[in-house]
N, C-alpha and C positions, 0 to 999 in steps of 0.2 A: 504493500500500500504506500502510495507516494506521500511524502511529508507535506504538511501545509506550509512549511517554511519555504519550500522551493517554488511555491506558487502553483503546484499541480493539484488537481482534484483527487479525492480518494477514489480508489478503484471501484467502489460500489456506492454510487450516489443514491440517496434515498428518494424514490419517486414521490411526487405529490399528486393528490387527486385533482387539483386544479391550480393553475399558476397565478390566479388573480385573487387578491385579498378579499374574500367574501365572508370570512368567518367572524368578523368583529361583531359584538353585540349591538343591538339597536340603540340609538341615542335615547337618553333619559327624557321623560316627558315632564315639562314644567307646568305647574299649576297656574291656571289663568287668574288674572287679577279679579278680586271680588268674588272668588269661588266659594269662600267660606260662608255657610248659611247664617253665622252669627254676626257677620260684618254689617254695620250700618243699621241694625234693627234690634229691638228687644222683644219683638213679638215672637210667639212660638212658631216654629217652622211650619206646622200644619196650617196656622192662620195665614201666614205669608203666602203659602202655596195656593190657598183658596182664593185670596184676594187677587193674586196675579192671574189666576185662571179666569176669574169672573170679570176682571177689569176691562178687557177689550170690548165685549158687547156692551157693558155698562157705559164705558166711555163713548161708544158710538151713539147710544141712545141719548146721552147727555148733550153731545155735540149737535145732534139733529134737532133736539128741542131748542137749543140756543139759537141755531140758524133760523128756525121758523120765526123767531121774534124780529128778524131783520129783513124778511122778505118784503118787497114793495107791495103796497096796497093802492088801488085794486090790482090783482094779478090776473093776467089774461088766462082764459080757460085752457087754450092749447099749450101755452107756455108752462102752465102749472102741471099739466098732464105729463109733458116730456120731462120736466124737472123731477117730479115724483118718481117716474119710471127709472130715470138715471140714478137717482139716489138710492132707490130700492135695489137696483142691480148691484151697485157698489156695496151696499150693506149686506146683501145676500152673499156675495163673494167673500167679503171680509169675515162674516160669521162662519161660513163653511170652512175657510182656511183655519180659523181659530179652533173650530170643533175638531178638525182633523189633527191639529197639533196637540189638543188636549187628549184625544184618544190615544195617539202615539205615546204621549208622555205617561199614560197610565198602564201601558202594556207590561213592563217589567215589574213583577210582583215580589221579587226577591232581590237582595243586595247583590248577589252574583250576577243576576240578569241585568240589573241596572248598570253594573260596572262593565259588563261586556258590551252593553249598548253604547255607553259613552266612550269606550276605548276603541270602538271599531273605526278604523280610518282606511281610506283607499291606499293600496300598496304604492301607487304612483299618482302623480298629480292628475286628478280627474279620471283616473283609470281604475276601475274596481278589479279585484283579484281575478274573477272569472275571465275578464277581458285580457289580462296579462297571460293567463294560461292559454287562451285562444290564440293570442299573438305568437307565443312560442311554438304552439302546435303548427301554426301556419309557416313559421320559419323552418321548422323541422321538415315539413312536407316539401317546401321549396328546395331545401338543400338536397333531400333525397332525390327529387326530380331532376336536379342539375348534375348528379353524379354521372360520370362517363367511364367507359372502359376502352382500352386500346390494346391490341395484341391478343394472344390466346395462350392457354396453358400456363406454364411457369413464367412466361414472359409477359403475362397480362399486367397492365397498369390500370389501377382503379383510383379515381379521385375526382378532382374538380379543375376546371379551367379558371382563368382569372375573373371572368365575368359570367353571369348567369346565362346571357343570351348565346354564349359560345358552346353551350352543351350540345346543341343539335348539329353542329358542323361535322361533316364527315372527315375522318383522318386526323382529327385533333387529339393531342395527347394531354393528359393531366399536367399541370404545372406545379412547381414546388410551392409557390406562394398560395395559389388557389387551394391546393390539397391540404396544406398545413392549417390554413384558416378554416377550411371546411371540416377538418377533423376536430379542431379546437371547438368549433361551434357545436358540432354534434355531441361532443363530450359534455359540454355545458348544458345542452338540452336533454341529456339523458336518453339519447336515441337507442332503442332496442329493436327497431325494425330490421327484419332480415335483409332488407335492401342495403343496409349500411355497410356490411362486410368490413368491419373495423380492421381485422388482421391484414386483409389485403391492402387496405389504404395505408397502413403503417409500413408494410413492405414496399409499397410503391414509393413512399418518401425515401426510403433507404436506396432504392434503385435510381432515384433522380439525383443522386450525388454526382458532382463532376469528377473526372478521373483523378484530379489532384486532391480531392477531399473538400467537403463543404458543399454548400448549395448556392445557387444564383437565381436571379430573376431571368425571365426569358429574353429580356432586352440586354442582359449582361453577357460577358464573355465566358470562358471556361475556367476562370479563376474564382475559387470560392470566396464569397464576401461575408464578413462577420455578421452584418445585420440580418441577411437572409438566413444564414445558418442558425442564428439565435431564434428566429421565428419558427423554423422547422424543428429544431431540437426542443423548444418549449412544448410543441405539440406532441412530440414523441414521449417526452417526459411526462406530460399530462396523461397520456394513454397508459402509463404505468408498466411498461414492459421493456425488456432489453436494457436494463440500467447500466450494465458493464459496457455495452456497445455505445450508449449515449455518453457515458463518461469519457470514453476514448475520443469520440467525435467532438466533444466540447473542448478537450485539450488541444486537438488539432485545428478545428475550424474556428474557434472563438478566442483562444488564448495565443497559440503560436502564430496564427495568421493575422492577428490584429496588432499591428505594431506601427508606430509613426514612420519608420523607415520603409516599410513595405506597403503601407496603406495610408499615405499622408492625407488623402482626401477624406477618408473615413474618420481619421483621428481628429480632423478639424470640424466635423459635423456633429451638432448637438443630437440629432435624431439617432445617429449610429452609436455614439458613445452611450446615450441614455438607454437604447434598446439592449445593447450587450450588458451594461451594468445591471439593468432591471432583471435580466435573466440570470446572470452569474451571481448576483447578490443573494438570490433565493436558493442557489445551489450550494455555494461555499462562501458565506458572508465574511469569513476571516482570511480568505485567500489574498495574498499580496496584490494580485492582479486586479481584484475588485477594488481594493483601496486605491490603486493607481488610477483606475477609471473614475472613482469618486473625486479624487483630487483634481483630475483633469476637468471634470464637469463643473466643480465649484470655482476653480481658477478661471474658467471660461465665461463666467457671468459678466454681463455688461450693466451699466447704470442708465436707466431712463431718466433723463434730466427733468422732465415735467413733474412726475410725482416724487422724484428723488429716491427711487427704489431700484434694487437690483433685480434682474430677470435674465432671460436667455434670448439669444437670436438664433437664426438658422445656422450660423457658424459660431464656433466657440472663439472667444476673444483671445488674442495673443498680444504681445507687447506692441502698443501703439495702434491696435486695430479697433479699440472700443468705440471711437467716434464714428467709424464707418459702418458699424453694424446696426441693423434695425431690430428693435424689440419684437418678439413673436409670441403670441398667446399659446398656440399649440406646442411650440418647443419648450416654453416655460412649464406648461402642464406636464409634458412628458418627463422633463428633468425632475420635477417635484416627485412624480411617481417613482422614478428610478432611485432617487436619494432616500425616499421613504422606505424602500426595501433594503437599503444598504446599512452598513454598520453606523450607529449613531454615537459611538464613543467619542468621536471628534465633534466638539461643540460647534465647529464651523458648519457642519451639516445642518444642525437644527436652525442656526441663524439664517442660512441660505434658504431653507424651506420656508421659514416664517416670512422673510422679506418677499420671496417670490409669490407666496399666496396672497399677501396684501397687495402686490402689484396686479395680480389677476383680478382681484375684486375691484381695484381702482380702474383698471382698463375696461373691464366688462364688455369684451368683444368676443363673439362666437362665430366669426366669419371663417369659413374653411380656407385652407391655404394649400398651394401646390409647390413642391420643391423639386428642382432638377439637379440630380447629382451625377457628375461626369468624372470618370476616372480614365487616366491615360493608359494606353497599351503599347506594346512594342510596334515598331514600324509606323509610328505617328498615327495610330488609330486610337479611338476612344469608345468606351462603353457608357451607356446612359441608364439611369434609374430614375423614374418619376415616382416620388413619394407624395401621396395626397393625405393631408392631415385633417381628420374629422374633428374640428376644434371643439364642438359642443361635447362630444364623447370624452375627449381628453380632459377638458376642464371639469366635467362632472366627476370623473374618476379621481382626478387630483384632489378635489374638495372632499371626496369620500374617504380618502386614505389619511387625511390629516384631521386634527381636532378642530372641525369647522366652527364649533361653538365659540372658539376663541376670537373669531374674526367678525367684526360688524359688517353685515351685508353679504356674508357667505351663503346663508340660507336662501336669500333671494336669487343670487347668481346660480346656485345649485338648482333651484326650481326652474329657472329659465333654461339652463343647459339640458336638464332631463326632458323638459317639454320639447326642446328643439330636436333632441335625439329621437323622441317618439314620433314627431311629425315628419321625420326624414324617411320613414318607411311606408310601404304600401303592401298590404297583405303579407307582412312578415319579411319583406325584402327591402333592404335599405338602398336608397338612391343618392348618387352624387349630384352636384349642382346641375350637371348637363344630362341628367336622367340615366347615366350609366349605372349599372348594378354590380359592383365588384363584390366578390365573396368576402374579402377582408372587412368591408364596411358593415356587412350583416353581422359579422363577429363582434365588431366594435359596438354596434347597437345592442346586441343580445347581452354582452357582458356588462354594459352600462345599466340597462334596465334591470337585469337580474341582480346586480349589486345593489341598486336602489331598492328593489323590492325586498331583498333580504334585510337591508338596514332599517326599513320602515315597518316591517311586519311585526306583529306582537303575538305572544303566546296567550292563550285563554287563561282566565282565572286571576 
């Protein structure tokens, strides 16, 4: 077994059921102001309850009697008829609404029933729990319907393309990014349908490795890239099998291959460093390489002069580059998530997270962003990777991994972000701004709403 001092992972890494932090307990519920029955009155609770229930119709009758004294005389017959009809309609509607509220208030006859009635809250903003279940069922069916197979026998590849609409094209093969996010999504949704063929999907990912080791996007070359390798390996680790094989691949594709001398472009990109750190920190939080990535991320922060707070840009800051970099909401959110998973023994980590969260709340921007990442190749060639950042999903997840109650305005921003995530889908499939439907975006939507539902749900009793 490799020692932690030399930066290598143990030979047998412990698999996790899911790589996203969904196990935290729901936030504590605060008592509303004025909720105590003894505040502001010395009357017995039963008397107060009776007066409050009888007051609406009594007040209506009193107001009607008072208004009659101010009606003009003489009053035209037709005008009086219409006036009385209108007032009667309003009074009837008000009385029926009051009666319905009174009947609903009297239903729970026990303390436990009353508590359950007051504690019941929707799992998401404006979305009741059955609708959340229906949404996830629709996502599962869409993912199963988009699975493709290429080849036959032992050479068969089973997985997903990058976009949903590509599933019906003849001759298309599964891609590494589409398949890893399809696998991660199905594992979160608990898919047990026989169409899933999980073992075949996992083996497909292993076969999609490039000859030199690691994984790439279909627009990249045959050189394994750390960000794509981290996405794929997180899916395989989440599946919970072949942990020896995963450990060896992590050492080769994420640690040895990610070096500023061999991948200068990746080492300068916030998204790449944050992706690899977020994955490795949950695998081996004390490994020196994770600490190195954490230091790189924190030292690469920039200062937004308007609010005077530190945040992150698309590129990590180097000496003298701070003034040329533009603050970015999704990159800041991704960095917060990565650092939240990392070792917090260094107090600089906590300060960086705190300042960046306050910047997100101050900025309050959920606009999606697109990043173009180009790496040079031999013979004056280049490879390109387009990374689209689902800002609302990243902001929501960032706020849910920190103690959001510490920050004024965080609850409102979280509500806006979750609502934006929910509205970005149609029938369980998430759509980008140009109506494209990438598999990875459905995963981002599912993991965000699932995390929110787990954080807001309550146990009975």
